[in-house]
MIBA-118435 format. One line per 5 residues: their letters; for each residue x, y, z of N, C-alpha, C. Coordinates in nm, 2 decimals. Atoms other than C-alpha are relative to their C-alpha. Example, Ala and Ser with C-alpha at 12.3 -4.5 7.8 and 13.67 -1.06 7.14 Angstrom:
<pts>
as	0.09:-0.12:0.00:1.23:-0.45:0.78:0.09:0.12:0.00 | -0.09:-0.11:0.00:1.37:-0.11:0.71:-0.08:0.11:0.08
</pts>
This chain:
<pts>
matit	0.10:-0.06:0.09:6.33:4.90:4.37:-0.08:-0.12:-0.06 | 0.08:0.11:0.05:6.04:4.67:4.26:0.00:0.01:-0.15 | 0.01:0.01:0.14:6.02:4.56:3.90:-0.14:-0.02:-0.04 | 0.14:0.01:0.05:5.69:4.61:3.72:0.00:-0.09:-0.13 | 0.02:0.08:0.11:5.59:4.34:3.48:-0.14:0.02:-0.06
tqpav	0.13:-0.02:0.07:5.32:4.37:3.22:-0.04:-0.13:-0.07 | 0.04:0.12:0.07:5.12:4.09:3.07:0.00:0.03:-0.15 | 0.00:-0.02:0.15:5.15:4.04:2.69:-0.14:0.03:-0.04 | 0.13:-0.03:0.06:4.87:4.17:2.48:-0.07:-0.12:-0.05 | 0.07:0.11:0.05:4.60:3.93:2.38:-0.01:0.03:-0.15
vgfsw	0.01:-0.02:0.14:4.60:3.87:2.01:-0.13:0.06:-0.05 | 0.12:-0.07:0.05:4.36:4.10:1.83:-0.06:0.11:0.08 | 0.05:-0.10:-0.08:4.31:4.34:2.11:0.11:0.09:0.05 | -0.09:-0.10:-0.05:4.49:4.66:2.21:-0.04:0.05:0.13 | 0.04:-0.04:-0.14:4.50:4.74:2.58:-0.02:0.15:0.02
ptavd	0.01:-0.15:-0.03:4.55:5.12:2.56:-0.14:0.06:-0.03 | 0.13:-0.05:0.04:4.20:5.16:2.41:-0.11:-0.11:0.02 | 0.11:0.09:-0.01:3.86:5.00:2.47:-0.04:-0.05:-0.14 | 0.06:0.05:0.12:3.70:4.79:2.20:-0.11:0.10:-0.05 | 0.10:-0.09:0.06:3.49:5.02:1.97:-0.13:-0.08:-0.03
lsnrd	0.12:0.07:0.02:3.15:4.86:2.01:-0.10:0.07:-0.10 | 0.08:-0.07:0.10:3.00:5.12:1.78:0.04:-0.04:-0.15 | -0.05:0.04:0.13:3.20:4.98:1.49:-0.07:-0.13:-0.05 | 0.08:0.11:0.05:2.99:4.75:1.27:0.08:-0.13:-0.02 | -0.08:0.12:0.02:3.28:4.51:1.19:0.03:-0.06:0.14
vqqrl	-0.02:0.06:-0.13:3.35:4.47:1.56:-0.12:-0.06:0.05 | 0.13:0.06:-0.04:2.98:4.41:1.63:-0.01:-0.14:-0.07 | 0.02:0.12:0.08:2.98:4.15:1.35:0.10:-0.11:0.06 | -0.10:0.10:-0.05:3.30:3.98:1.49:-0.04:-0.05:0.14 | 0.03:0.04:-0.14:3.18:3.97:1.86:-0.14:-0.07:0.01
tpaat	0.14:0.05:-0.02:2.81:3.87:1.80:0.00:-0.15:0.02 | 0.02:0.15:-0.02:2.86:3.49:1.76:0.04:-0.04:0.14 | -0.04:0.04:-0.14:3.06:3.46:2.09:-0.09:0.05:0.10 | 0.09:-0.06:-0.10:2.83:3.70:2.27:-0.13:-0.07:0.01 | 0.12:0.08:0.00:2.53:3.51:2.16:0.01:-0.13:0.07
rgllk	-0.02:0.13:-0.07:2.66:3.17:2.26:0.01:0.02:0.15 | -0.02:-0.02:-0.15:2.77:3.31:2.60:-0.14:0.03:0.06 | 0.13:-0.04:-0.06:2.43:3.48:2.66:-0.09:-0.12:0.01 | 0.10:0.11:0.00:2.23:3.17:2.57:0.04:-0.11:0.10 | -0.04:0.10:-0.10:2.44:2.94:2.79:-0.03:0.05:0.14
iakaw	0.03:-0.06:-0.13:2.40:3.18:3.08:-0.15:0.00:0.03 | 0.14:0.00:-0.01:2.03:3.21:3.02:-0.05:-0.14:0.04 | 0.03:0.14:-0.03:2.01:2.83:3.03:0.04:-0.03:0.15 | -0.05:0.03:-0.14:2.22:2.81:3.35:-0.09:0.07:0.10 | 0.08:-0.08:-0.09:2.00:3.08:3.51:-0.15:-0.04:-0.01
dlsse	0.14:0.04:0.02:1.68:2.91:3.39:-0.09:0.11:-0.04 | 0.08:-0.11:0.04:1.56:3.22:3.22:-0.10:-0.03:-0.11 | 0.10:0.01:0.11:1.25:3.23:3.01:0.05:0.08:-0.12 | -0.04:-0.09:0.11:1.29:3.38:2.66:-0.03:0.14:0.03 | 0.03:-0.13:-0.03:1.11:3.68:2.79:0.10:0.06:0.10
garll	-0.10:-0.04:-0.09:1.36:3.71:3.08:0.13:0.04:-0.07 | -0.12:-0.03:0.07:1.65:3.69:2.85:-0.02:0.12:-0.10 | 0.03:-0.12:0.09:1.49:3.94:2.60:0.01:0.13:0.08 | 0.00:-0.12:-0.08:1.44:4.19:2.88:0.15:0.04:0.04 | -0.14:-0.03:-0.03:1.81:4.16:2.98:0.07:0.06:-0.12
lggms	-0.05:-0.06:0.12:1.89:4.25:2.62:-0.06:0.13:-0.04 | 0.06:-0.13:0.03:1.69:4.56:2.64:-0.14:0.00:-0.07 | 0.14:0.01:0.06:1.35:4.43:2.52:0.00:-0.04:-0.14 | 0.00:0.06:0.14:1.45:4.25:2.20:-0.13:-0.06:-0.03 | 0.13:0.06:0.04:1.14:4.14:2.01:0.01:-0.15:0.00
tgsfy	0.00:0.15:0.00:1.03:3.78:2.02:0.06:-0.06:-0.12 | -0.05:0.05:0.12:1.11:3.73:1.66:0.15:0.01:-0.01 | -0.15:-0.02:0.00:1.46:3.87:1.69:0.07:-0.09:0.09 | -0.06:0.09:-0.09:1.53:3.66:1.99:-0.01:-0.14:-0.05 | 0.01:0.13:0.06:1.40:3.35:1.82:0.11:-0.02:-0.11
nltkg	-0.11:0.00:0.10:1.64:3.43:1.53:0.14:-0.01:0.07 | -0.13:0.01:-0.08:1.92:3.48:1.79:0.03:-0.14:0.04 | -0.02:0.14:-0.05:1.86:3.13:1.93:0.03:-0.09:-0.11 | -0.02:0.08:0.12:1.88:2.99:1.58:0.13:0.04:-0.07 | -0.12:-0.04:0.06:2.20:3.17:1.50:-0.02:0.09:-0.12
avrkl	0.03:-0.07:0.12:2.03:3.38:1.24:0.02:0.15:0.01 | -0.02:-0.15:-0.02:2.11:3.73:1.39:0.13:0.04:-0.06 | -0.12:-0.04:0.06:2.36:3.91:1.18:0.10:0.07:0.09 | -0.09:-0.06:-0.10:2.49:4.13:1.46:-0.08:0.06:0.11 | 0.06:-0.07:-0.11:2.41:4.26:1.80:0.05:0.14:0.00
dqdql	-0.05:-0.14:0.00:2.43:4.64:1.84:0.08:0.03:0.13 | -0.08:-0.05:-0.11:2.64:4.84:2.08:-0.06:-0.02:0.14 | 0.07:0.02:-0.13:2.38:4.84:2.36:-0.01:-0.15:0.04 | 0.01:0.14:-0.03:2.32:4.47:2.33:0.13:-0.07:0.04 | -0.13:0.06:-0.03:2.69:4.38:2.33:0.04:0.05:0.14
trvsl	-0.03:-0.05:-0.13:2.73:4.60:2.64:-0.07:-0.08:0.11 | 0.08:0.08:-0.10:2.45:4.42:2.82:0.05:-0.14:0.01 | -0.05:0.13:-0.01:2.59:4.08:2.73:0.13:-0.01:0.07 | -0.12:-0.01:-0.07:2.93:4.18:2.85:-0.02:0.01:0.15 | 0.03:-0.01:-0.15:2.78:4.28:3.19:-0.06:-0.13:0.05
vigif	0.06:0.13:-0.04:2.58:3.96:3.21:0.11:-0.10:0.02 | -0.11:0.09:-0.01:2.90:3.76:3.15:0.08:0.03:0.12 | -0.07:-0.04:-0.12:3.08:3.96:3.42:-0.07:-0.04:0.12 | 0.08:0.04:-0.11:2.80:3.90:3.66:0.00:-0.15:0.02 | 0.00:0.15:0.00:2.79:3.53:3.58:0.14:-0.05:0.06
kalni	-0.14:0.04:-0.04:3.17:3.50:3.63:0.02:0.03:0.15 | -0.01:-0.04:-0.14:3.16:3.69:3.96:-0.08:-0.09:0.09 | 0.08:0.09:-0.09:2.88:3.48:4.10:0.06:-0.14:0.01 | -0.07:0.13:-0.01:3.07:3.16:4.01:0.13:0.00:0.08 | -0.12:-0.01:-0.09:3.38:3.29:4.19:-0.05:0.00:0.14
lystr	0.04:-0.02:-0.14:3.18:3.38:4.50:-0.08:-0.12:0.06 | 0.09:0.10:-0.05:2.94:3.09:4.53:0.02:-0.13:-0.08 | 0.01:0.13:0.07:2.89:2.72:4.44:-0.08:0.02:-0.13 | 0.07:-0.01:0.13:2.76:2.66:4.09:-0.15:0.01:0.03 | 0.15:0.00:-0.02:2.41:2.58:4.23:-0.05:0.13:0.05
ladkw	0.05:-0.13:-0.05:2.38:2.90:4.43:0.03:0.11:-0.10 | -0.03:-0.10:0.10:2.55:3.11:4.16:-0.11:0.01:-0.10 | 0.10:0.00:0.10:2.29:3.00:3.91:-0.14:0.04:0.05 | 0.13:-0.04:-0.06:2.00:3.06:4.15:-0.01:0.14:0.05 | -0.01:-0.13:-0.06:2.12:3.39:4.30:-0.08:0.11:-0.07
islpn	0.06:-0.10:0.08:1.99:3.60:4.02:-0.15:0.00:0.01 | 0.15:0.01:0.00:1.63:3.48:4.07:-0.05:-0.01:0.14 | 0.05:0.01:-0.14:1.62:3.48:4.45:-0.03:0.14:0.06 | 0.02:-0.13:-0.06:1.46:3.77:4.64:0.12:0.04:0.09 | -0.12:-0.05:-0.07:1.74:3.98:4.79:-0.03:0.11:0.10
tnpmf	0.03:-0.10:-0.10:1.74:4.18:5.11:0.09:0.12:-0.01 | -0.09:-0.11:0.02:2.02:4.41:5.00:-0.09:0.12:-0.04 | 0.09:-0.11:0.03:1.86:4.76:5.00:-0.01:0.04:-0.15 | 0.00:-0.03:0.14:1.96:4.80:4.64:-0.11:-0.07:-0.08 | 0.10:0.07:0.07:1.71:4.54:4.53:-0.14:0.01:0.06
ggetp	0.13:-0.03:-0.05:1.43:4.64:4.76:-0.09:-0.13:0.02 | 0.08:0.13:-0.02:1.33:4.27:4.83:-0.03:-0.07:-0.13 | 0.02:0.06:0.13:1.31:4.20:4.46:0.12:-0.09:-0.04 | -0.11:0.08:0.04:1.53:3.96:4.27:0.10:0.09:-0.08 | -0.09:-0.08:0.08:1.85:4.09:4.11:-0.03:0.00:-0.15
lhymq	0.05:0.01:0.14:1.71:3.97:3.78:-0.10:0.11:-0.03 | 0.11:-0.10:0.01:1.40:4.20:3.82:0.07:0.14:0.00 | -0.07:-0.13:-0.02:1.63:4.49:3.93:0.07:0.03:-0.13 | -0.07:-0.02:0.13:1.84:4.45:3.61:-0.09:0.02:-0.12 | 0.09:-0.02:0.11:1.55:4.41:3.38:-0.07:0.13:0.00
qggip	0.07:-0.13:-0.01:1.38:4.72:3.51:0.10:0.12:-0.01 | -0.09:-0.12:0.00:1.69:4.94:3.55:0.10:0.00:-0.12 | -0.09:0.00:0.12:1.88:4.84:3.23:0.15:0.00:0.03 | -0.15:0.00:-0.02:2.25:4.90:3.19:0.05:0.06:0.13 | -0.05:-0.05:-0.12:2.29:5.13:3.49:-0.02:-0.10:0.12
amvrv	0.02:0.10:-0.11:2.14:4.86:3.72:0.09:-0.12:-0.02 | -0.09:0.11:0.03:2.35:4.59:3.55:0.14:0.04:0.05 | -0.13:-0.04:-0.04:2.66:4.79:3.62:0.01:0.00:0.15 | 0.00:0.00:-0.15:2.56:4.83:3.99:0.01:-0.14:0.05 | -0.01:0.14:-0.05:2.51:4.46:4.03:0.14:-0.05:-0.02
rqlld	-0.14:0.05:0.02:2.84:4.39:3.87:0.10:0.06:0.10 | -0.09:-0.07:-0.10:3.01:4.65:4.10:-0.02:-0.07:0.14 | 0.02:0.06:-0.13:2.84:4.49:4.40:0.07:-0.13:0.01 | -0.06:0.14:0.00:2.96:4.14:4.31:0.16:0.02:0.00 | -0.14:-0.02:0.00:3.31:4.27:4.23:0.05:0.05:0.13
arrgg	-0.04:-0.05:-0.13:3.33:4.45:4.56:0.00:-0.12:0.10 | 0.01:0.11:-0.09:3.22:4.13:4.74:0.12:-0.10:-0.03 | -0.12:0.08:0.04:3.50:3.94:4.55:0.12:0.06:0.06 | -0.11:-0.07:-0.06:3.74:4.20:4.68:0.00:0.01:0.15 | 0.01:0.00:-0.15:3.63:4.15:5.04:-0.06:0.13:0.05
k	0.06:-0.13:-0.05:3.45:4.49:5.06:-0.14:-0.01:0.03
</pts>
């Protein structure tokens, strides 16, 4: 009979339940790391401020400027979800491809029917969270060999 082993819990997180992104304290706690991650990815992907703002759901120019200066008090549930998806997409791309291709993939026209010849970035900016989830699923499936 096989023995099942579980990994120990990560300090500060409970595995049986998802993080409550609607909780203001959680939003406050996650915002600094989420912001740093998003800005590093935006730089790696060579996104304009408009491109990054659209990935965040159309954040205003002023709010995005404040975000880049570390002056944003907290990202909301929607924005944290979007950043989480972007981080997952970034990670999957860097597992699948060289750093150079991983960073360019998001801005290259794609022949996959899902993108209709557009770039994955355009697809996600236009389709919001559902499109971001589909891109994440596509990349995760490719990582799994499907």
